[in-house]
C-alpha positions, 0 to 999 in steps of 0.5 A: 581439491577445488573440483571436489568443493564444487561437486559438494556445493552442487550436490548440497544445492541440488538437495536444498532445491528438492527440500524447498520444492517439498516445502512449497508443495506440502507446508507453505500453503501458498496459492496454486499459482504461487506454488507452480511459479516457485516450482518453476523457479526451483526447477529451472534454477536447480543450483541457485533457486533455493537462494531466491526462495530464501529471499522472496519465498520462505514465510512459514516462520512468520505465520505465528508472528502474524497471528500474534499481531492479529490478536494484539490488533484485535485487543487494541481495536476494542480498547479504541472503541471503548475509548473513542465511541459509545459501545452501542454506536458500532455495528455488532449484530449480523442483522442489517436492520440493527446497523447504526449511522456509522455504517450509513453515508447520506446520499450513498445508500446504494453503496451500503454493501461496500461500506458494510464489507469494509467494516466487516473485513477491515474493521473500518467505520465510516467517519463523516467529519473530514476535510481533505486536501489533495497532492499530486506534486511532492514539493507541495506535499512536503511543504505542507507536511513541514509546515504542519510539523512546525506547528505541532503542539503535542506529538508527531507519529510517522510510519514510512516504508522509505525515509532517505538520508538525503537532502529532504530526509535530513531537512525533515529529520532536523525539524523532528529533532527541533520539535523533540527538543521542544518537548514534543513526543516524536515517534518514527516507525520505519520499514527494516528493508526500505531504510536498510541503507541508512546509517544509524547516525542518521537517527542519533540526534533524534534519539538523543533528543528523546525521540523514538525510532523503531524498525519494522521486521528488520531482516537478518538477510535480505527479505523482499516479503512482508514489508511495511509499505505504509506511508502515514503521518499523524500530527496532534491526532488532528492532522493525518497524511496518507498516500504514495509519497515516501520521504526522499529527494526523488519524490520531489522530482529530483531523480536523474533516472526518473525526473518528475515524480507523479504521485497521489497523497492526501492530507486529512483533517477530521475524525478519520485521523483517529483511525490512522493513529490507531494503525500507527499504534498497532504497528508500533506495538507489534515491534517493541515490548514497551507497548504504547497505551491508548490515551485520550491525547492521541484521539482528541475531539475534533469540531465539525470541519467538513462533511467528507465521508471516508473509511480507512482500510488496512491489509497485510499478511496478518489479515485473514481477508485480503481487505484492499483487494476485496475493496478494489474488486467491489469498487470495480463491480459497483461501477456504472459509468467509468473506472479510472486507475493509476498504478505503478505496478499492474500485476492483478490476480485472476479475480481483479483481471476478470472484474475489469474485463467484465466491466469493459465488456459491459460498456463501462469506460475503463482506463488504466495508466501505468508508467512508461519508465519502469523501475522493476523491469520484470514487473513492467513486462508482467504489467504489459502482459496483463494490459494485453489481456485487457485490450482485447476486452476494450480497456483503454491503457496508457503509458505515462511519459512525463516522468515516473507514475507512482500514484495508487488511485481508483476513481469510480463514477464521480462518486468515490475513489480509493487512494493510499499505499497499495498498488494494483498487484499481488504483492500489495494484496497479500504480502505487504502491509498497506493502508488506503482511504476510501473517500465518498465525495462527489466533488473530490472525485470530480477533482481527481477525475480532472487531474486524471484526464489531464494526465492523459495528455502526458501519456501514450495510448497502448493500441491493440494493433500495436500490441499485437504486432510486438516483436517475438522477443518482447512476447518471450519476455512477457511470457516469462515474467507472467510465469513469475507474476505470483512471486514478483 
């Protein structure tokens, strides 16, 4: 009887594998590299590949949802323009001669095409009135965040991939409960997978105090794709936080596994906060039926605070264009002197890989730092494969050894940098919902450049000769991981 059941299971599994291969080829409309990667997995694992596909691959039922989200976001965006700006202040004409000041940055005229591209594909206007604080250490970042929560007067809106039920998480949650009891509007949007381990009791006090907790695409089964990877906090419409830090003890450097946690985050005071608030409302309204209306209290007027110019760009499976990838590609191609990159996961697609090779072969100083301690082993071996490709072109690559490097940062030519939630990998380009800030400021770029150079003291350089002499076993692990790169 047991033998018969096993035969039935194997037969059904094999048929399901064939069905999923058919779906991958004819219905999913994946990229060719992703299609071949899935065919490889389904062929090599004929009896279990379909389980992996259910978890990591199947996405057709999501497409209609994302089309709906794109429409909702589009409508909200134009409501936002009418509320915050004069209609004629935004660039609407294809004729570049008609552009307004919102697409120009004083002293950065040579980057007008980058600014324009971010606007056209990411609906991101330039804001010129911002003051930025930089954080590389979790203790400093969370100390600042908790002070701002204490001082909040009207509302606090948070959007996080991970908000852990641990010492730090409880401390911040208690502050939010306190502010909710004081009459402030508290709304939290959390990713359904990133916070799946939390007990519902963790949110009970906040909900009872009048706060709101919403989950982004809570999975019925384990779903690795289409996660809301954004880390945004907006306080009173005037202060905003954006970067790589989630909420949890490990981000304070208290993890036994990783030790010190090296990340990059910014605090924004100024007009760019309006765009973070709009992003929060867009994502929140996608998840619930009771829509939040755009009101002036969410977008208050802010007096002149500083002259830092920036754009907020977002991307995800609801975008027609891979907005953040296009921005990375354009930034790389704009470089004349150097490109400095920090990323925990380096799995670029062909376009980014070729752009980096071209830059290095053109004499531009390209440096990349990845972690020495991996948290996803397949991604780590894939990263090393691509690092090997870049070493041949003269790119200098390093492994950060002090702790875990989670920073998502690109610096170009002492002129501009990108910081935010998106990794330099295909998952961030295509599958996750991400948000970055592009900051056009020479002083801030120089400040991060100094931090980057100081980080090199904690790194081990990956030398070309050492890489070429790696063991056969490592080469096999890299090659297998490389085949899976489009689906990691």
